[in-house]
C-alpha positions as CSV (number, residue, x, y, z in Angstrom):
1,M,-82.1,-141.0,-133.1
2,R,-80.0,-144.2,-133.4
3,A,-81.9,-147.4,-134.0
4,R,-81.3,-150.5,-131.9
5,I,-82.1,-153.6,-133.8
6,E,-83.7,-156.5,-132.1
7,P,-84.8,-159.7,-133.9
8,T,-88.2,-161.0,-133.0
9,F,-90.0,-164.0,-134.4
10,G,-93.5,-164.0,-135.7
11,S,-96.9,-165.4,-135.3
12,A,-98.1,-168.9,-134.7
13,D,-98.5,-169.6,-138.4
14,G,-94.7,-169.5,-138.8
15,E,-94.3,-166.1,-140.6
16,A,-91.3,-164.4,-139.2
17,V,-91.7,-160.8,-138.2
18,Q,-88.7,-158.5,-137.6
19,R,-89.1,-155.2,-135.6
20,T,-87.0,-152.3,-134.5
21,D,-87.5,-149.6,-132.0
22,T,-88.9,-146.3,-133.4
23,A,-86.0,-144.8,-135.3
24,S,-85.3,-142.5,-138.2
25,D,-84.1,-145.3,-140.5
26,G,-86.7,-148.0,-139.8
27,L,-84.5,-151.0,-140.9
28,S,-85.4,-154.3,-139.4
29,E,-82.7,-156.9,-138.6
30,K,-83.9,-159.0,-141.6
31,D,-83.6,-156.0,-143.9
32,A,-80.1,-155.1,-142.6
33,L,-78.9,-158.7,-143.0
34,A,-80.3,-158.8,-146.5
35,I,-78.1,-155.8,-147.4
36,V,-75.1,-157.4,-145.7
37,V,-75.4,-160.7,-147.5
38,G,-76.5,-159.5,-150.9
39,D,-77.8,-161.6,-153.7
40,R,-77.7,-164.9,-151.8
41,F,-79.8,-163.7,-148.9
42,S,-82.7,-166.0,-149.7
43,T,-80.4,-169.0,-149.5
44,Y,-78.9,-167.9,-146.2
45,L,-82.4,-166.9,-144.8
46,H,-83.2,-170.6,-145.3
47,Y,-79.9,-171.7,-143.8
48,W,-80.3,-169.4,-140.7
49,R,-84.0,-170.3,-140.3
50,L,-84.9,-166.7,-139.6
51,Y,-88.3,-167.3,-141.2
52,E,-89.2,-169.8,-138.4
53,A,-91.2,-168.6,-135.4
54,C,-89.4,-171.0,-133.0
55,G,-86.0,-169.3,-133.7
56,R,-84.0,-172.6,-134.0
57,A,-80.3,-172.6,-134.5
58,P,-78.9,-172.3,-138.1
59,R,-78.7,-175.4,-140.2
60,R,-75.5,-177.3,-139.5
61,W,-74.2,-177.9,-143.0
62,N,-72.8,-175.7,-145.8
63,W,-71.6,-177.4,-148.9
64,P,-69.5,-174.5,-150.3
65,A,-67.7,-174.1,-147.0
66,F,-67.0,-177.9,-146.9
67,L,-65.7,-178.0,-150.4
68,F,-63.6,-174.8,-150.4
69,S,-62.9,-174.3,-146.7
70,S,-60.7,-171.2,-146.1
71,L,-61.5,-169.9,-149.6
72,W,-65.2,-169.7,-148.7
73,F,-64.4,-167.7,-145.5
74,F,-62.2,-165.2,-147.4
75,F,-64.8,-164.9,-150.1
76,R,-67.4,-164.0,-147.5
77,R,-65.1,-161.5,-145.9
78,M,-64.6,-163.6,-142.8
79,H,-60.8,-163.1,-142.9
80,A,-60.0,-164.2,-139.3
81,W,-61.8,-167.6,-139.7
82,G,-60.3,-168.0,-143.2
83,A,-56.8,-167.5,-141.8
84,I,-57.4,-170.1,-139.1
85,W,-58.4,-172.7,-141.7
86,F,-55.7,-171.5,-144.1
87,I,-52.9,-172.0,-141.5
88,L,-53.9,-174.8,-139.1
89,S,-55.1,-177.4,-141.7
90,P,-51.9,-177.4,-143.9
91,L,-49.7,-177.1,-140.8
92,L,-51.2,-180.2,-139.3
93,M,-51.2,-182.1,-142.6
94,T,-47.5,-181.2,-143.2
95,T,-46.5,-182.1,-139.7
96,F,-48.1,-185.6,-139.8
97,A,-46.6,-186.2,-143.3
98,L,-43.1,-185.4,-142.0
99,L,-43.7,-187.7,-139.1
100,G,-44.5,-190.5,-141.4
101,L,-48.2,-190.6,-140.5
102,P,-50.0,-190.0,-143.8
103,W,-53.3,-191.4,-142.5
104,L,-53.3,-188.7,-139.8
105,S,-52.5,-186.1,-142.4
106,L,-55.5,-187.2,-144.4
107,L,-57.7,-187.4,-141.3
108,S,-56.8,-183.8,-140.3
109,F,-57.7,-182.6,-143.8
110,V,-61.1,-184.3,-143.6
111,V,-61.8,-183.0,-140.0
112,F,-61.1,-179.4,-141.0
113,R,-63.3,-179.7,-144.0
114,V,-66.1,-181.2,-142.0
115,L,-65.8,-178.5,-139.3
116,A,-66.0,-175.8,-142.0
117,G,-69.2,-177.4,-143.3
118,I,-70.7,-177.6,-139.8
119,L,-69.7,-174.2,-138.5
120,A,-70.0,-172.0,-141.6
121,N,-73.7,-171.1,-141.2
122,P,-73.7,-170.0,-137.5
123,L,-70.3,-168.3,-138.0
124,Y,-71.5,-166.4,-141.0
125,L,-74.7,-165.3,-139.2
126,A,-72.7,-164.1,-136.2
127,H,-70.4,-162.2,-138.6
128,C,-73.3,-160.5,-140.4
129,R,-75.0,-159.6,-137.1
130,R,-71.7,-158.1,-135.9
131,I,-71.6,-155.9,-139.0
132,V,-75.2,-154.8,-138.4
133,R,-74.5,-153.9,-134.8
134,M,-71.3,-152.0,-135.7
135,V,-73.0,-150.0,-138.4
136,D,-76.0,-149.3,-136.2
137,A,-73.7,-148.0,-133.4
138,E,-71.6,-145.8,-135.7
139,H,-73.9,-144.4,-138.3
140,R,-77.3,-142.7,-138.5
141,G,-79.8,-142.3,-141.2
142,A,-81.3,-145.0,-143.5
143,H,-79.3,-144.0,-146.6
144,R,-76.0,-143.8,-144.7
145,R,-76.6,-147.1,-142.9
146,H,-77.5,-148.8,-146.2
147,L,-74.3,-147.7,-147.8
148,E,-72.1,-148.8,-144.9
149,L,-73.8,-152.2,-144.7
150,Q,-73.2,-152.7,-148.4
151,K,-69.6,-151.7,-148.0
152,A,-68.9,-154.0,-145.0
153,G,-70.9,-156.9,-146.3
154,G,-71.2,-158.8,-149.6
155,V,-68.4,-160.8,-151.0
156,S,-64.8,-160.1,-151.9
157,Y,-63.5,-161.4,-155.2
158,T,-60.2,-159.7,-154.5
159,A,-59.7,-161.7,-151.3
160,L,-60.7,-164.9,-153.2
161,V,-58.1,-164.3,-155.9
162,I,-55.4,-163.5,-153.3
163,A,-56.3,-166.5,-151.3
164,L,-56.1,-168.7,-154.4
165,A,-52.7,-167.4,-155.3
166,V,-51.4,-167.8,-151.8
167,T,-52.8,-171.3,-151.6
168,A,-51.1,-172.3,-154.8
169,S,-47.8,-170.9,-153.4
170,Q,-48.4,-172.7,-150.1
171,N,-49.0,-176.0,-151.8
172,T,-45.8,-175.6,-153.8
173,L,-43.8,-174.8,-150.7
174,I,-45.3,-177.8,-148.8
175,K,-44.3,-180.1,-151.6
176,L,-40.8,-178.7,-151.6
177,I,-40.4,-179.1,-147.8
178,V,-41.8,-182.7,-147.8
179,G,-39.8,-183.6,-150.9
180,S,-36.6,-182.2,-149.5
181,I,-36.6,-184.6,-146.6
182,S,-38.5,-187.5,-148.0
183,E,-36.9,-190.9,-148.3
184,P,-34.7,-191.1,-151.4
185,T,-34.9,-195.0,-151.4
186,P,-37.5,-197.4,-150.1
187,T,-35.1,-198.7,-147.5
188,Q,-33.9,-195.4,-146.3
189,S,-35.0,-194.1,-142.9
190,A,-36.1,-190.6,-141.9
191,V,-33.3,-190.5,-139.3
192,Y,-30.7,-190.7,-142.1
193,V,-32.4,-188.3,-144.4
194,A,-32.1,-185.4,-142.0
195,A,-28.3,-185.9,-142.0
196,N,-27.9,-186.9,-145.7
197,P,-24.8,-185.2,-147.2
198,P,-25.4,-182.8,-150.1
199,Y,-23.5,-185.0,-152.5
200,L,-24.5,-188.2,-154.3
201,P,-22.8,-191.3,-152.9
202,D,-20.9,-193.7,-155.2
203,P,-23.4,-196.6,-156.1
204,Q,-20.7,-199.3,-155.8
205,I,-19.7,-198.1,-152.4
206,E,-23.3,-197.9,-151.3
207,E,-24.0,-201.5,-152.5
208,A,-21.0,-202.8,-150.7
209,E,-22.0,-201.1,-147.5
210,R,-25.5,-202.4,-147.9
211,V,-24.2,-206.0,-148.1
212,V,-22.1,-205.3,-145.0
213,Y,-25.3,-204.0,-143.2
214,Q,-27.3,-207.1,-144.2
215,E,-24.5,-209.3,-142.9
216,Q,-24.5,-207.4,-139.6
217,M,-28.2,-207.8,-139.3
218,R,-27.9,-211.6,-139.9
219,A,-25.1,-211.8,-137.3
220,I,-27.3,-210.0,-134.7
221,A,-30.2,-212.4,-135.5
222,M,-27.9,-215.4,-135.2
223,T,-27.3,-214.5,-131.5
224,A,-30.9,-215.7,-131.0
225,W,-30.3,-219.1,-132.5
226,P,-31.6,-221.8,-130.1
227,A,-29.0,-223.2,-127.8
228,G,-28.0,-226.8,-128.6
229,V,-29.2,-226.7,-132.2
230,P,-26.4,-227.0,-134.7
231,T,-26.3,-224.3,-137.4
232,E,-24.8,-226.6,-139.9
233,G,-27.5,-228.3,-141.9
234,N,-30.2,-226.1,-140.5
235,A,-31.7,-222.9,-142.0
236,C,-34.5,-220.5,-141.3
237,I,-35.9,-217.3,-142.7
238,V,-37.1,-214.7,-140.2
239,E,-39.4,-211.8,-141.1
240,L,-39.0,-208.7,-139.0
241,R,-41.1,-205.6,-138.6
242,L,-38.9,-202.9,-137.1
243,A,-39.3,-199.4,-135.7
244,P,-36.4,-196.9,-135.9
245,P,-33.7,-197.2,-135.0
246,G,-33.9,-201.0,-134.5
247,Q,-36.8,-202.0,-132.2
248,V,-38.5,-205.2,-133.1
249,L,-42.3,-204.8,-133.4
250,K,-43.1,-208.2,-134.9
251,A,-41.1,-211.3,-135.8
252,N,-42.2,-214.4,-137.7
253,V,-40.6,-217.5,-139.2
254,L,-41.2,-218.2,-142.9
255,E,-40.9,-221.5,-144.6
256,P,-38.8,-223.4,-145.4
257,C,-37.4,-223.7,-141.8
258,T,-35.7,-226.8,-140.4
259,L,-36.4,-225.9,-136.8
260,N,-39.3,-227.5,-134.9
261,D,-42.1,-225.5,-133.3
262,A,-40.4,-225.3,-129.8
263,Q,-37.1,-224.2,-131.4
264,R,-38.9,-221.6,-133.5
265,E,-40.7,-220.1,-130.5
266,M,-37.4,-220.0,-128.5
267,M,-35.6,-218.2,-131.3
268,L,-38.4,-215.7,-131.9
269,G,-38.7,-214.9,-128.3
270,E,-35.0,-214.0,-128.2
271,I,-35.3,-212.0,-131.5
272,R,-38.2,-209.9,-130.1
273,R,-35.9,-208.8,-127.3
274,T,-33.0,-208.0,-129.5
275,D,-32.0,-204.5,-130.6
276,F,-31.1,-204.4,-134.3
277,T,-29.7,-200.8,-134.2
278,I,-26.5,-200.5,-136.2
279,E,-24.7,-197.2,-135.8
280,G,-23.7,-195.5,-138.9
281,K,-25.9,-197.6,-141.2
282,M,-29.3,-196.1,-140.6
283,R,-29.6,-195.1,-144.3
284,F,-30.1,-198.8,-145.0
285,F,-32.7,-199.2,-142.3
286,N,-35.9,-201.0,-143.5
287,R,-39.0,-201.4,-141.5
288,H,-39.8,-204.7,-143.2
289,T,-36.8,-207.0,-143.4
290,L,-36.2,-210.7,-144.3
291,I,-33.1,-212.4,-142.8
292,D,-31.9,-215.8,-143.9
293,L,-30.3,-217.7,-141.0
294,H,-28.0,-220.4,-142.1
295,K,-24.5,-221.6,-141.7
């Protein structure tokens, strides 16, 4: 006769009682879960609150899962969940890093770790119960069921070692990908990196073109010089915060500046509406730029 396992919770004094229907093997759910989990069952019995009569949900935190994430899932033979954490977390982190959003990359790392710590206990309980139901449905006899529960449960050091090796390879690959398209100079934009030629440019030519680019930026900024204000004898330094390819996010005037307050506001208003995109010079683009406006 095949046993059907049903968890029941105990008497009013809080002692948990587990029963099964009359069967040839006589294993309770608690006994079966103990075989599946192995040596750490007393710890997970506490996490899962199976000893409580009220049958509350499992505790919502697991430090090993928080610290090791996908490695913990693989170690506990939860390969599907381990694959989810193994793939999605690095994928989001790499994507945000390539988009120039390192804070989102860090946030996604923290979120996945916290989710692992919160979800590990209920997911592991569901995993172990699924093993118990599967073995109960496919095998008869206490000895046979005991062997199958041991075989399907426990931990896997092989999976852990493989996961560690693959994780190391994955981290190396991510570094190569990010490094291959990272900015080679502080002023170089991501737009240019993607099209960077596979040869090293001549430093002298690069410096000459950089000077030309700066002059072109100054010429664009000079178009915003207040009307009626002579350029001779006047000078002003403008600080720009730009978004690729040349959109002005913020513009300020730095001292010394010979313009009065009204003239400064007039010039800044025009500069904020100006597009500083210069075709063919995006490799010199800098998000933070200082432009000296003078004759």
